[in-house]
N, C-alpha and C positions, 0 to 999 in steps of 0.2 A: 341504572346501567351497570351490564356484571364484574364489578369490579376487577375481574378474574381476566373473562374477553376484551379488556382493554388492554390488560396487559400484557396477554399475548397476544395484539396489534400492536404494541411495542417494542417483543422480540422479533415480530417479523420482517417489522422496518428494520431492525438492527442487523439483523439477519442476512436481508437486502443488501445492504449496503456494503456490511464485508465479505460478499462474494461477488461487490462490485457492477452491483445493479440499480446504476444510481437516476437513471429517468423512472424505475418503479418506482426510487425512492419518493422522488421526487411531484409523482402523481398520486401517492398512496394521498385518499380519503383521511383523514386523521381530526374532521368534525364530532365523531363521538367520543374522542382523549379526554379523560379527564385532565383538570388543568395542572396538575403535579406533570401528565405525562404529554401533555404541549410542547413545551420549551425543549426536552431532551427531543422530542421528532424533530422539531423544527431547526433544530442544531442540525440533523444529518439530511435533513432534504437541503441547508443550505453547504452542506460541505456535500453532499455530492453536487449541485449545481456548481461547487468550483470545483471537481475531479472534471467536470464535462468542458472545462474555460471558460464559467461565468460569470467568473470573480467581482467584475465590475457591476456585475447584477447584487451577488450580494454584498460590496460594500455600499449601493444605493439601502441595499433594503434593512441593511443594518444600523442605516446612518439616526444618529438621533440615540440609539437605543446603548453608550458604550454601557453605563453605571452596571448594565446587565454584565458580569464579571466573563456569562458564557457566551456571552454575541461578543462578548468585545474581544471573546480570545478568537470567533470566525474573522472575527477584521484585520486581524494580525495574517490568519490562514489564506484571507482575502488579499491582503495585499503581499501577503510574499510573490503568492500566484498572480498579480497583475504585476512583477516587478521592482517592487517595492520594501526592498531585500531591507536596508537601514532602517524604516520606518517597523518593519512588522516586527522583527527580533526587538524594538527599544520597547513594543508593545508589548508582544510574547514575556521582557523580562520586567518588566513594570506589574503586571499582572502576575506570575508567579512569587514577587515579593509582597501585592497585598494581597492575592490570593492563592495560596501554595496549595489549600484542600478542596477547592474546585479541581471536580473531575474533567471537563473544558478545558479548564486551564494547564491542567498536566497534561491531558494530550496532545493538542493544540501546540501550549509551548513545547512541549520537547520533539513532537515531527520538528515541528521550526529548526530548532537547537542540531536537534543530529543534522539535520540539510546542511548543517553549516559547520558540519563537523566538533561541535562539543557535545559530547557523547556521557562526559561524565557529567555535567549539568546536567542533561535533556534526564538519567537516569535519577541523579540527584532527583528532581520533580517530582519524576516517579516514583518515588521511591514512597514518598509521601501519599498513595495511591489505600484508600481504607478498602477492599473489595469489588474496584474496579477491571473487568476485564481485558477492556480494550488495553488496560495501563499492562497488562500483565502480558497483551499479544506487541508492545510497541517494545517492553521491556524484553523478553525475546530474540523481535527485530537486530534492535541494537546491540546485544549479544555477538547473534550472527552474524552483523558486519563488521563488529570486533574481534573474530574469530576465536571468537570464548563460546563455543558447544559444551562445555561443560557445563560452566552456567548459564545459558537456554536450557539442558536439560534440566537441572536445579527447577529452577521458574517452572515450568512446565509440570514437574513433579510434585509443584508445594501447591499449583492451580488445581491439581486433580483430586487434590481430597477436596476442594469444595466446591468442586467449579463442573462436574466427571464429564458432562454431558454435551456441555456448553460447545456450540460450532467455533466459539473463538480458538479455544481450549484444545478442540478437535484441530484448528487448524494451527495453531503452534505448533501442535505436535508434528504435524504433519510436516511443517517445513522443517525443525530439528530435525526428522528423522531422514528429509533431503538432504541434509548437512554430515548428518551421521553416516549413512551410503549404509551395504550389505541388504541387508536383512529386512531395515527399516524404505526403503527404497519402495519394493511392494505396499510394504507397510500403509505407507503416504497415496499411493495409487488409488488402493483401496479407496482412503478415505474421500479422495479426487471424484471419484470414479462414483461414488452414492452420492455427495451433492450434485454432479455432473447428470445425473439419470433422474433424480427428486427433484430437478426443477425443468420441467419442459421449457424453460428461453434459456434455458442453457448461461447460466454466471458465465459470464469470461471468467474470471477471476478463477472458479472452477477448472474453465479448460487451460488454461494456463500450467494451474498446479498437476493437471491429471497428463499434460506433456509433458512437461517437464521429468517428471515421474518418468513417462516414457520412453524420456534422453534415457534417462539414466541407467534404464532396464536393457539400452539397445535396441528398443525397436521404435527406431525411427521411421520408419514411414505410415505408421501409426498415429506418433506426433503429430506427425507433419498433417497428417486429413485433419485431425480435429483440431489443428489451430486452422490449417485452408480453411475449413466449413466455420470458423466462428468467426474469420475476417471477412469473412463475406459480410455478414448483418454488423461486425463492431470494427469498419476497419479504422476507426481513430483510437482501440484500446490498449494505452504505452504497452502493456503488458502483454500480450498475442504481439506484436508488432517486432516489440527488441528479443521475444520469445520464436520468431519467426527468420528475424536476422541470424541470431542463433543454429539453427538449423538449416541456413540455407552454409551456415559457411561450413557445416558441419560436411554435407554433404557436398560441397563443394561446386555450389550457387552463386550465382552475383548476391551481393548485398547492396547496391548499391541506388536504387530506389527504396527498399527500406526505409536505411538509415537516409535517407531526405523526407520520406513520410515519415520518422518518429524525429526529425530537426522539426519538423512543422507542427505535430503535436505536443515535443515535448523535450524543447530542447536545450532544456538541463538536466536530459535522462541521462542518470551513472551511466549504460552502455552507452554511451558518447561516450560520457568524458575519458573512458574506459577504452574505448579504438581511438582519440584523440591523444592519446597520453601513448598509445605504444605507435602506432603512427611518430609522432614526433621520439618515441625511443631508435626506431628504426630510419630514420633520417639521420640523428646521431651517430648512430653505428654503420654505415653508408659515408659520414662523408668524412671518416675516419680510410676512408679507403680509396683511392684513387686511380682511375686506368692505368694501366706501365703502355707507352707507345713506344714497342723497339725501333731502332734511326738504321 
């Protein structure tokens, strides 16, 4: 077996995962993979099942294999997705203490910590990575959520010195560009446009990124056309549904049906929490004013 061919296949499955092509990842034929590539490929397939709403199936799959830290980290991710947040966090923190140098423990553990608002703990764990592009991408995402674009820019610039042509580095640079704005909007659009045009199956995350760039560039009809077409194929892709809600708000269209769909597929989505928070703020403000009726 050609080792370079096997390595290329692992890169292909990584790229498919990070573009949101989860079913393609699950269906990927890994029979020709070398033993050292089998575990990373399996981890991506299990994570894809979690992303597609199959955490119970993943828990059954890894049952009895928790001695392998990578699989134990996947178990924590599946527990979290299944609603067992306390057990998931406890397992993630135990793994972080016992296997701090394991790449899967770093990324999946940090993902769960960040989801619970423990940004500094997540960053401390990710800081232990040794050349993990996924760790870099997650660090960038966390810094952007912290509104620290300066730190996100610094992280991307550092990664470009040793992984210039990586898909994840290009995506991370695009995320930063969408936050920084200005001419960076167009640069981000080109990255997503190239990904979408290079992929005949139109990966949903590429379409989401392209549409978000279109929104920032003021091209709402183009963004709406791209997301509407993608929703026909991926009706339950959370990124597509969430950005369709944003588009409808900008266009003055109703969002109730889309909000209900997002509630069904991802009840913990950040957009729903934001909508709920703003609704409560409005109700609180409105309660301060009572109608005055003249006698």
